[in-house]
Structure formats: structure tokens, C-alpha cells
C-alpha positions in Angstrom: 27.3 -25.2 -12.0 26.3 -27.2 -9.3 26.7 -30.3 -10.9 29.9 -29.3 -12.0 31.1 -28.3 -8.2 29.7 -32.1 -6.8 32.2 -33.5 -10.4 34.8 -31.2 -8.7 35.2 -32.6 -5.6 37.3 -35.3 -6.4 39.9 -33.3 -8.6 40.9 -30.6 -5.0 41.4 -34.3 -3.6 44.1 -35.3 -5.9 45.5 -31.6 -6.3 46.2 -31.4 -2.1 47.8 -34.6 -2.4 49.9 -32.9 -5.4 50.3 -30.0 -3.0 52.0 -32.3 -0.4 54.4 -33.6 -2.6 55.8 -29.9 -3.7 55.7 -28.4 -0.7 57.5 -32.0 0.7 60.2 -31.5 -2.5 61.5 -27.9 -1.3 61.5 -25.3 0.9 60.2 -22.9 -1.8 56.5 -23.0 -2.3 54.2 -23.0 -5.3 50.8 -22.4 -5.8 48.9 -24.6 -7.5 45.6 -24.8 -9.6 42.9 -26.8 -11.3 41.0 -25.8 -14.7 37.8 -27.3 -15.5 36.6 -25.3 -18.3 33.1 -26.2 -20.8 33.0 -24.1 -24.1 30.9 -23.8 -27.4 32.3 -22.2 -29.7 30.2 -20.4 -32.7 32.0 -21.2 -35.6 29.6 -18.8 -38.1 29.9 -15.4 -35.6 33.6 -16.6 -33.4 32.8 -16.2 -30.3 31.8 -18.6 -27.3 30.7 -19.0 -24.0 32.2 -21.0 -21.1 32.4 -22.1 -17.6 35.0 -22.3 -15.2 35.8 -24.3 -12.1 38.6 -23.7 -10.3 40.3 -25.3 -7.6 42.9 -22.8 -6.1 45.5 -24.2 -3.2 47.2 -20.8 -1.4 50.4 -23.0 -0.7 52.4 -19.8 0.1 52.4 -18.9 4.0 50.5 -15.5 3.1 46.8 -14.6 3.4 45.7 -13.1 0.0 42.5 -10.5 -0.1 43.0 -10.0 -3.7 43.1 -11.9 -6.9 44.3 -11.3 -10.6 42.9 -12.9 -13.7 44.6 -12.8 -17.4 41.9 -11.7 -20.0 44.6 -11.6 -23.0 42.1 -11.4 -25.6 41.0 -7.4 -24.7 44.4 -6.9 -25.8 43.4 -7.1 -29.2 41.4 -3.4 -29.1 42.0 0.1 -30.9 43.4 1.8 -27.9 44.6 -1.3 -25.4 47.9 -0.8 -24.0 49.5 -3.6 -26.0 48.0 -0.7 -29.1 49.6 2.2 -27.9 52.9 1.0 -27.2 52.7 -1.3 -30.7 51.7 2.6 -32.1 54.5 4.3 -29.7 57.7 2.0 -29.4 60.7 2.8 -31.9 60.7 -0.1 -34.0 57.3 -1.5 -34.0 56.9 -5.6 -34.9 55.7 -5.6 -38.2 53.2 -8.3 -36.9 51.5 -5.8 -35.2 52.2 -2.6 -36.3 49.0 -0.2 -36.2 46.8 -3.1 -37.3 44.8 -3.4 -33.5 44.3 0.3 -34.0 42.2 -0.5 -37.4 39.8 -3.9 -35.7 36.5 -3.3 -36.0 34.0 -4.6 -33.3 33.6 -8.0 -35.3 37.1 -8.5 -35.7 38.5 -7.0 -32.0 38.5 -9.7 -28.8 37.7 -9.6 -25.6 37.0 -11.8 -22.7 34.1 -10.8 -20.2 34.1 -12.6 -17.6 30.0 -12.2 -16.3 29.8 -14.1 -12.6 32.4 -15.3 -10.2 32.1 -17.2 -7.0 34.4 -17.7 -4.4 33.4 -20.6 -2.3 30.1 -20.2 -3.6 30.2 -16.3 -2.8 29.9 -13.4 -4.8 33.5 -11.5 -5.3 33.9 -8.0 -6.5 36.0 -7.5 -9.5 36.7 -5.1 -11.8 37.9 -5.1 -15.4 41.1 -3.3 -16.0 42.6 -3.7 -19.8 43.8 -7.0 -20.1 44.0 -7.7 -15.8 40.7 -8.7 -14.2 40.6 -7.5 -10.6 39.1 -9.2 -8.2 38.4 -8.9 -4.5 37.5 -11.7 -2.0 34.2 -11.6 0.4 36.7 -13.9 2.9 40.5 -14.4 2.8 42.1 -17.0 1.5 44.8 -18.5 4.4 47.8 -20.3 3.6 48.0 -24.0 2.7 43.7 -23.9 1.7 42.1 -25.2 -1.1 39.2 -22.5 -2.5 36.5 -23.0 -5.1 36.2 -20.7 -8.2 33.2 -20.6 -10.0 32.5 -18.5 -13.1 30.8 -17.7 -16.8 32.6 -15.7 -19.3 32.0 -14.8 -22.6 34.7 -14.0 -25.2 34.7 -12.9 -28.8 37.9 -14.6 -31.4 39.6 -11.2 -32.7 40.9 -11.6 -35.9 44.6 -13.0 -36.0 47.6 -10.3 -35.1 50.1 -11.8 -32.8 50.1 -15.3 -32.0 46.0 -15.5 -31.1 43.5 -15.2 -33.4 41.2 -15.9 -36.5 41.7 -16.2 -40.2 45.7 -16.2 -39.7 47.8 -15.2 -43.1 47.8 -18.9 -44.1 43.8 -19.6 -43.8 43.9 -21.7 -40.2 40.6 -20.9 -38.5 41.1 -20.2 -35.1 44.7 -19.9 -33.5 43.3 -20.7 -29.5 46.6 -19.5 -27.3 45.2 -17.6 -24.1 41.6 -17.7 -24.5 41.2 -18.3 -21.0 40.4 -16.2 -17.8 43.3 -17.1 -16.5 45.0 -16.6 -12.9 47.6 -15.2 -12.4 50.7 -16.4 -10.2 51.6 -15.4 -6.7 55.1 -16.7 -5.9 58.0 -16.1 -3.3 58.1 -12.4 -5.0 54.1 -11.4 -4.5 52.0 -10.7 -8.1 52.4 -11.6 -11.1 49.2 -9.4 -12.7 51.2 -7.6 -15.5 49.1 -6.3 -18.1 49.1 -8.0 -22.2 51.6 -6.1 -24.7 52.5 -8.4 -26.3 55.6 -10.4 -24.7 56.0 -13.6 -22.1 53.2 -15.5 -19.8 54.2 -16.8 -16.7 51.7 -19.4 -15.1 50.6 -21.7 -12.0 51.6 -25.3 -12.2 48.2 -26.9 -12.6 45.5 -29.8 -14.5 42.9 -28.8 -17.2 40.3 -30.7 -18.2 39.1 -29.0 -21.3 35.8 -29.6 -22.6 35.5 -27.9 -26.5 32.0 -28.1 -28.7 31.9 -26.9 -32.1 30.5 -27.4 -35.4 31.6 -31.0 -36.6 33.5 -30.5 -39.3 36.3 -29.2 -37.1 39.3 -30.6 -36.2 41.6 -29.9 -33.4 44.5 -30.2 -31.7 46.9 -28.2 -29.5 47.3 -29.8 -25.2 46.3 -32.3 -23.6 45.4 -35.8 -23.8 42.0 -36.9 -25.7 39.7 -38.2 -23.6 37.1 -38.9 -25.7 39.3 -40.5 -28.9 36.6 -43.0 -30.1 34.2 -40.4 -30.6 36.0 -37.7 -32.8 38.1 -40.0 -35.0 40.1 -37.7 -37.5 43.2 -40.0 -36.8 43.0 -40.3 -33.0 41.0 -43.3 -32.6 43.2 -46.3 -31.4 44.3 -48.5 -34.3 41.4 -51.0 -35.0 38.5 -49.2 -33.2 35.7 -47.6 -35.3 34.5 -44.1 -34.6 30.5 -43.6 -33.6 30.2 -39.7 -33.3 27.0 -38.4 -32.0 24.0 -37.4 -34.2 23.8 -33.4 -34.1 25.7 -30.7 -35.9 28.4 -30.0 -33.2 31.1 -32.8 -31.1 32.7 -32.1 -28.2 36.6 -32.5 -28.4 37.1 -33.5 -24.3 41.1 -32.8 -23.4 42.9 -33.4 -20.1 46.8 -31.8 -19.2 47.6 -33.1 -16.1 50.7 -30.8 -14.8 51.0 -27.6 -17.4 50.7 -23.8 -16.6 48.9 -23.3 -20.1 46.2 -24.7 -22.1 46.2 -24.2 -26.2 44.0 -25.6 -28.9 43.4 -24.6 -32.8 40.9 -25.8 -35.0 40.3 -25.7 -38.5 37.9 -28.0 -41.2 41.0 -28.4 -43.3 43.4 -30.2 -41.3 45.3 -33.6 -41.7 46.3 -34.9 -39.5 49.9 -37.1 -39.6 50.9 -39.7 -36.2 54.1 -41.1 -35.4 54.6 -43.0 -32.2 58.9 -42.9 -31.3 60.5 -45.7 -29.9 60.0 -44.2 -26.7 56.1 -44.5 -26.5 55.9 -40.7 -27.5 53.2 -39.6 -29.7 53.8 -36.7 -32.6 51.3 -35.3 -33.9 51.1 -32.8 -37.1 48.4 -30.6 -37.9 47.8 -29.0 -41.4 46.5 -27.9 -43.9 47.4 -29.9 -47.5 48.2 -27.7 -50.6 51.3 -27.0 -53.0 53.5 -25.7 -50.0 52.8 -28.0 -47.4 52.6 -31.4 -49.1 56.3 -31.4 -49.8 57.4 -29.9 -46.2 55.5 -31.1 -43.7 55.2 -35.0 -44.6 59.0 -34.9 -44.2 58.6 -32.6 -40.8 57.5 -35.7 -38.5 61.0 -37.0 -38.9 62.7 -34.4 -38.1 60.7 -34.1 -34.8 61.3 -37.2 -33.7 65.3 -36.3 -34.0 64.6 -33.5 -32.1 62.6 -34.7 -29.3 65.6 -37.6 -28.6 68.3 -35.0 -29.1 67.0 -33.0 -26.7 65.6 -35.5 -24.4 69.6 -37.0 -24.1 71.0 -33.6 -23.0 68.2 -31.6 -21.0 66.0 -34.4 -19.4 63.6 -36.8 -20.3 60.5 -34.9 -22.2 57.4 -35.4 -19.2 54.5 -36.4 -21.7 52.9 -38.8 -24.0 52.4 -36.7 -26.9 53.9 -33.4 -28.6 51.9 -31.5 -31.1 52.6 -29.8 -34.3 50.6 -27.2 -35.7 50.0 -24.6 -38.6 48.8 -21.9 -37.1 49.7 -18.2 -34.9 51.8 -15.6 -36.9 55.3 -17.2 -36.9 56.1 -19.8 -34.3 54.9 -19.7 -30.3 54.9 -22.6 -27.3 52.9 -23.9 -25.4 52.5 -27.0 -23.2 52.9 -29.7 -25.4 52.2 -28.4 -28.2 53.1 -25.3 -30.7 51.8 -22.7 -33.2 53.9 -22.5 -36.2 53.2 -20.7 -40.4 53.8 -23.4 -42.7 54.5 -22.2 -45.5 57.9 -22.4 -45.6 60.9 -23.8 -47.2 62.3 -27.0 -45.2 64.8 -25.5 -43.3 62.5 -23.1 -41.9 60.2 -25.4 -41.2 62.4 -27.6 -39.1 64.2 -24.9 -37.6 60.9 -23.2 -36.0 60.0 -26.5 -35.2 62.9 -27.6 -32.9 63.0 -23.9 -31.7 59.6 -24.2 -30.6 60.3 -27.5 -29.5 63.3 -27.0 -27.2 60.9 -24.7 -25.4 59.3 -28.0 -24.2 62.3 -27.9 -21.3 63.0 -24.0 -20.6 59.9 -22.7 -20.8 57.2 -25.7 -20.5 58.4 -27.7 -17.7 61.2 -25.4 -16.2 59.4 -22.1 -17.0 61.7 -19.3 -15.1 59.1 -16.1 -14.9 59.6 -15.1 -18.6 58.9 -11.3 -17.6 61.5 -11.5 -15.1 64.2 -13.9 -16.8 63.0 -14.2 -20.9 67.0 -15.0 -21.6 66.2 -18.8 -19.8 64.0 -19.4 -22.2 65.2 -18.0 -25.1 68.7 -17.9 -24.6 68.9 -21.3 -24.0 65.8 -22.3 -26.5 68.0 -20.5 -28.6 71.1 -22.2 -27.8 69.4 -25.9 -27.6 67.7 -25.3 -31.1 71.0 -24.0 -32.6 72.9 -26.9 -31.6 70.2 -29.4 -32.5 69.5 -27.8 -36.3 73.3 -28.3 -36.5 73.2 -31.4 -35.5 70.6 -33.5 -37.1 70.0 -31.0 -40.5 72.9 -28.6 -41.3 75.9 -29.2 -43.1 78.8 -29.7 -41.3 80.9 -26.7 -40.8 83.8 -25.5 -39.5 82.2 -22.1 -38.2 80.2 -22.2 -34.3 76.6 -22.7 -35.0 76.4 -19.3 -32.6 77.9 -17.3 -34.7 74.4 -15.8 -35.5 73.9 -15.0 -31.6 77.6 -13.4 -31.7 77.0 -11.6 -34.7 73.7 -9.9 -32.9 75.2 -9.5 -29.8 78.3 -7.3 -31.0 75.7 -5.6 -33.4 73.3 -4.3 -30.9 76.3 -3.3 -28.4 78.0 -1.1 -31.6 73.9 0.2 -31.9 74.2 1.9 -27.9 70.8 0.3 -27.7 71.5 -2.5 -25.4 69.8 -2.7 -22.2 71.0 -5.4 -19.3 69.4 -9.0 -19.0 67.6 -8.1 -15.7 65.4 -5.3 -17.6 61.7 -6.3 -17.6 60.6 -8.2 -20.3 57.5 -5.4 -21.2 60.3 -2.7 -20.1 63.0 -3.1 -23.3 62.9 0.5 -24.6 62.6 -1.1 -28.5 62.4 -4.7 -29.7 65.9 -4.6 -31.1 66.8 -4.7 -27.8 64.7 -6.9 -26.2 65.1 -9.8 -29.1 69.0 -9.3 -29.5 69.2 -9.8 -25.4 66.9 -12.2 -24.6 67.8 -14.4 -27.9 71.0 -13.9 -28.4 73.1 -12.9 -25.3 71.2 -15.2 -23.9 72.0 -17.7 -25.9 76.1 -16.8 -24.8 75.4 -17.3 -21.4 75.0 -20.6 -21.8 78.1 -21.2 -25.1 80.0 -18.5 -22.6 79.7 -21.2 -19.7 81.5 -23.6 -21.3 84.2 -21.3 -21.2 84.5 -20.9 -18.2 83.8 -24.3 -16.3 84.5 -26.8 -19.4 82.0 -28.0 -21.8 82.0 -31.4 -19.9 81.0 -29.9 -16.5 78.4 -27.7 -18.4 76.4 -30.0 -19.6 76.4 -32.5 -17.4 75.0 -29.3 -15.1 72.1 -29.1 -17.3 71.3 -32.4 -17.0 70.9 -31.5 -13.1 69.8 -28.8 -13.4 66.7 -30.2 -15.1 66.0 -33.0 -12.3 66.6 -30.8 -9.4 64.3 -27.8 -11.3 61.7 -29.2 -12.9 58.4 -27.9 -12.3 59.4 -26.0 -10.1 60.1 -22.3 -11.9 63.8 -21.7 -11.6 65.6 -18.3 -11.6 69.1 -16.9 -12.3 70.3 -17.9 -9.3 69.2 -21.5 -9.0 70.4 -21.8 -12.8 73.8 -20.1 -10.9 73.8 -22.3 -8.1 73.5 -25.4 -10.4 76.4 -24.9 -12.6 78.9 -23.9 -8.7 77.7 -27.2 -7.6 78.7 -29.3 -10.6 82.1 -26.9 -11.5 83.4 -26.7 -8.2 83.7 -22.5 -8.8 82.0 -19.8 -8.0 80.7 -18.1 -10.4 78.0 -15.2 -9.0 80.5 -12.8 -10.2 79.2 -14.1 -14.2 75.8 -14.0 -13.5 76.6 -10.0 -12.1 78.1 -8.8 -15.3 76.3 -10.6 -18.0 72.5 -10.5 -16.5 72.5 -7.0 -14.5 75.0 -4.9 -16.6 75.7 -4.5 -19.6 79.9 -4.5 -19.6 81.6 -5.9 -22.1 84.7 -8.0 -22.7 87.3 -6.8 -24.0 91.3 -8.7 -24.4 94.1 -8.0 -26.0 97.9 -9.2 -26.6 99.1 -5.3 -25.6 102.7 -6.3 -25.9 104.7 -8.6 -27.0 108.9 -8.4 -26.0 112.1 -10.2 -26.7 114.5 -10.7 -23.6 117.5 -13.0 -24.2 115.5 -16.6 -24.9 112.1 -16.0 -23.9 109.0 -13.8 -25.2 107.5 -11.5 -22.8 104.0 -10.7 -23.3 101.4 -8.7 -22.0 97.9 -9.1 -21.7 94.9 -6.6 -21.4 91.3 -6.3 -20.3 90.6 -3.5 -22.2 86.5 -3.9 -21.5 84.8 -3.8 -18.1 83.9 -6.8 -17.5 86.5 -9.8 -16.7 87.1 -13.8 -18.0 89.5 -16.5 -17.4 91.7 -16.7 -20.3 92.7 -19.6 -22.5 96.2 -18.7 -24.1 97.2 -21.0 -26.9 100.6 -20.4 -28.0 102.0 -21.9 -31.1 105.9 -22.8 -31.4 107.7 -23.0 -35.0 108.5 -26.6 -34.0 104.7 -27.3 -34.1 104.0 -27.9 -30.7 101.0 -26.0 -29.3 100.2 -25.5 -25.5 97.6 -23.7 -23.4 98.6 -21.1 -20.8 95.3 -20.6 -18.3 94.6 -17.5 -16.4 91.5 -18.3 -14.4 89.9 -14.8 -12.6 90.8 -15.3 -8.7 86.9 -14.5 -7.9 86.3 -17.9 -9.5 88.4 -20.0 -6.5 89.2 -22.6 -8.8 90.0 -24.0 -12.2 87.9 -25.7 -14.8 89.9 -28.7 -15.8 91.9 -29.1 -18.5 89.6 -29.9 -21.4 90.0 -32.3 -24.4 90.6 -31.5 -28.2 92.7 -28.5 -26.6 96.2 -28.3 -26.6 98.0 -29.2 -22.8 97.5 -26.7 -20.0 101.3 -26.0 -18.9 100.8 -23.0 -16.7 98.1 -21.5 -14.5 98.0 -18.4 -12.7 95.0 -16.6 -11.0 94.8 -13.1 -12.5 92.9 -10.3 -10.4 90.0 -8.3 -11.4 91.0 -5.2 -10.2 94.7 -6.1 -12.6 94.0 -5.0 -15.8 96.9 -6.5 -17.1 98.9 -9.6 -16.4 102.6 -10.0 -17.9 104.1 -13.3 -18.4 107.3 -14.9 -19.5 107.5 -17.6 -22.3 110.5 -19.7 -22.6 111.9 -20.1 -25.9 115.0 -21.6 -25.6 113.6 -25.3 -27.0 112.5 -23.2 -30.2 110.9 -19.9 -30.7 107.3 -18.9 -30.6 105.4 -18.6 -33.9 102.0 -17.0 -32.4 100.2 -16.5 -29.5 96.1 -16.8 -29.8 93.7 -15.6 -26.8 90.8 -18.1 -26.9 91.6 -19.7 -29.8 88.4 -21.7 -29.7 86.6 -18.3 -29.9 83.7 -18.9 -27.2 84.4 -15.8 -25.9 81.5 -12.8 -27.1 85.1 -10.6 -26.9 83.8 -7.2 -29.2 86.9 -7.1 -30.3 89.3 -10.1 -31.6 91.7 -8.2 -33.9 93.4 -7.8 -31.1 93.5 -11.0 -29.3 96.6 -13.0 -31.9 100.1 -11.9 -31.9 101.9 -11.7 -34.9 98.2 -9.7 -35.5 96.1 -10.6 -38.5 
């Protein structure tokens, strides 16, 4: 360990410089970390030994007298919290069910820290399920950096959820959540949540990882391979021969800068395809060739390149030099610079899951809100972005909204009576159904409706501003709303409070239409408990159309007229305390043929049957 400690001093110096830049950029502090890990994998027993050196910087104003580590693999044991939760929840994930309860001793997972030193001193530690509780021999003072040195042993569980060995498609190792990972400490305190199968939250840092494994295995995942010309398998530089060391094992050396997690996968039968984009980003695709993947995976890399370009143009330039799409896991799961996806899919499904996981590189990989508290800011925004990407780069043109599925899912949730607020901690939703529909569907509609409230051009411009201001800084919902307010000039706290913190629904209606002289008297009614601005499109019998606009008084302004919509001829503020508003439409030039609330159908109105006149 002393040898590693000496080598690590240089890393600490770089880390301290990085910390100073972070603090200088913003009043909000965040912790930072650098990992140096060496592991030896026994592919026969599925067990590995590891050493870990961590430079941990306390950039907070607080003195820390304890630390917490996540030991995620301990969840894959009978009677773990994850097992009990899966067997007791009303609608268990079909991939888990009661499978953990049936794991045998050689199929379970575990991570056990055998020794841990803080600046050379022994600590007091206790393993409590998936969390290692650490009491320190001396406090970590504000704005100081300490060294944590440990040895650990682990066993890779039979693949049940996300991580593990021997997945359903025969991939040997899907190594996510595989190391003792420091829990994050932020302005809300420690986030040492037990792992029950939901979300993750990590500390920005650098990962220097060496993996020694049987030389027949091919690896991929997070980080840049440092010893390409020893490894080969498609990683070597063009025109340079590979000189592999003798012996039965081979050490793969990866380095990942400025990430909050590290995933790797390994299989002796991986095929490695590589594509270098015009902007210099290298796309790696690792999969096992068979009659299904032979037809789809060679074509997939072209769609990956299109998706990378699409996301970078709309949400911010991808900040790393590579991205890897790897067959493994149990569906699709995102990690920094990489993803694990199951590969036996029809082409549309394969492209769709790739686009979804790649979109996470923006909202979870780099913006990285606390997923446990704001899962919808990751899953919802990712669903929104990847769905639009699929519509633009894969699906045939359609007159229907690409997000129709999200609207349908949300409406189904409301009618089920299972809905819980988006502000619910991800682990504590009462059902998987409520969590999924909230995080993915209602979360995606948060962005879709913002386009209705502030205008789509303003929203899209604000999304780039959000990236520029908050990348690598763990934004929360207030940070996001403030960006939208600054870009639009409107007050939007009401939208957050209703859509995120409550389950109140939107329902507007054309309550009555009465002819009076040469005018039409129309009463609009808010029947739901959530207020929204209203676009009312009036169509006359002579073919003319116009928009009557009713912004909420609490918005303190109006969105600009949107291109592609009928000309706005009237603007009248609507106080949220008033459930109705009455307007008079002049028919002297032509009778009114039809009225339509939200003709663009961007509002998540739970009853659209009363939005038009004459009633459809």
C-alpha cells in the first residue's frame, strides 16, 4: 500500500487544483474524489480481490467525523432490503421477483472491506447491509484532503438486476456497482441510502483502474484504455502491432476523468466495432455475434453517431472523447461514458434503448442531479430527449406527438389512483407503477408543457443554457426553474409547485357558448385543481384563425407569439383564484365555426372531450 500511496501524491495535487476551480465558479460547494483501484478477477470462482486508494476532498464548510460507503453487491443476498422490498411490493419488477431469495452461496453477491485506513490510521467500521458505516479516528476538516486506503474482497452475483455474471444472453460479467463507493455529502447532508434497486448519486472525480483478468476476456466500459498496444482486441492504435505480456492473465488499465461512477463489462466472445465520428469522438460497440446480433449491431453504430450529434446540438456538446455501447445487464442502464444493454432485440427496440441510455449521458452522466430525490429530472428529461431523437432519426414521420405514449401513461396513472408527487424519494414510492409513470412519463411532460408555457424556442434555448451553467454541478429542480425563468422572463415557481410537489391535475373546459347580437359569449372553466395558461384557437367560417391567449396572472408576463400558430389577437390575464373567465368574440365579419383549447395538445389535460366547441 505504501507504494501506491507515494504514486498517488501527484494525483492529490491535481485534485486540489480541480477543487479550487469548482469553488471559484460557484458559491455552491461539492465534494470531490479520486480513486485508484487495482483488482484481480478469478473468472472461475467469480470472485475478486481489490485495493483502493481514495483522495477525498472535503470542500464543504462542515467538519466530518464519519464517512459512508455503498456496498451495492450486498443487496444480492437472501433477506437483504432489496430482496424483502421485491417480495413485499404489490407490483415487483419481473426481472427480480423472488430471485434474490433463491440465490445459493456461490450465486450471491458481496463486497467486504477487509481493512480501511484514514491517513494511515485505522478506522472503526461496521457493515450494515449495503452501507459501510465508518467512524473516523480524526475529523476531516473543511477544505482539506485525506487519503483513504483499503483492501476489499467481493463476489459477483448471478445477474439479477443491472449487475452480475452470466446474464440471460450469456454475457459473463456486467460489472456495475462493483466497488466500495463513497456516499455523497452535499448541502443536504449525507446520502447513504440502502440499495433496493433504484437510483444512484455519486461524487465527481477521477478513476484510475487496473483490472487483471484471464487474457481471453475482452473488456469495455467507462474510461480511456491506457495500455492499448498491450491489449489489442480492436483497441490498439492503427498501424501499431500489439505485444501482449506472457502469462495467463492480462491487466487492463483505464483512466476516467471527471466522472461519478465506473462500470466495466467482460466476455471472451465480445466483438469490438469502432467508429470515429467527424468530431473525433470514438464510438465503441461490444457484443457477442449470433444470428440475432449479426443483423442489428453492425447497423447500430451509425444510429449511435446520429444520436450523439442530435443530443450534442440540442442539449450541449458531449464532453468526453468516447462512448461505449456494450451488450450486457438486464435491459438498459446508463453509466459514465458507456451503457449496458441487452442485445437480442428487433432493430427499433435496439436503437430506442441505445438512444435512451445515451441521452442519460447528459442528464445523469454530466448534469447528474440527485436521482433519488429528482429521478424525473434524469429519467423524464431523458425520455423526452430520446423520444424526440427517435422520431427525428429512426421513425417514419407522423402527425401524432412523439410523446403520445407519455401522455397516455400519465393519464393512466391518474385514473389508477396510485399517483404520488414527483417529489417523492425514488426508493419510497408505494408501487413500481407509480414510480415508473411519474419519473419517466410525468417527468417528460414537465419539459413538453414548458414548451407550451414559455414557448418552444425559448425552452430549447434554455436547455442549452441549463447545460452551460450546471454541467458537473448536480443541479436541483430550483436551479432548473431559475434557468427557465431567466431565459423566458416569466415566473415559473407555480409550475414546479403544482406539477412536482402535488398530484393536482389539469382539466380545462369550454363551459358555455352563447350568441348575443353579433357576438359569441364564451365561458372558459378550470375544472381541475392545477392552473395553466390557455391558448384558445378560434376558427371562423371564412377560414380565418386567431389565437386568444390567457396567461396566468402569477406568471408576471406572457410568452412570445409562437411561429406556426394562428396570429394572437387578444391577451387577457387569468387569476388562478378564478375558476372561470368570460370573453366576447366579435362575429360581425364571419360567424365562429369552432373553438379549441390547446389546439397543439401540449397540455396534459386529463379530459380533452370538453376542450372544443362544437363538442367532438
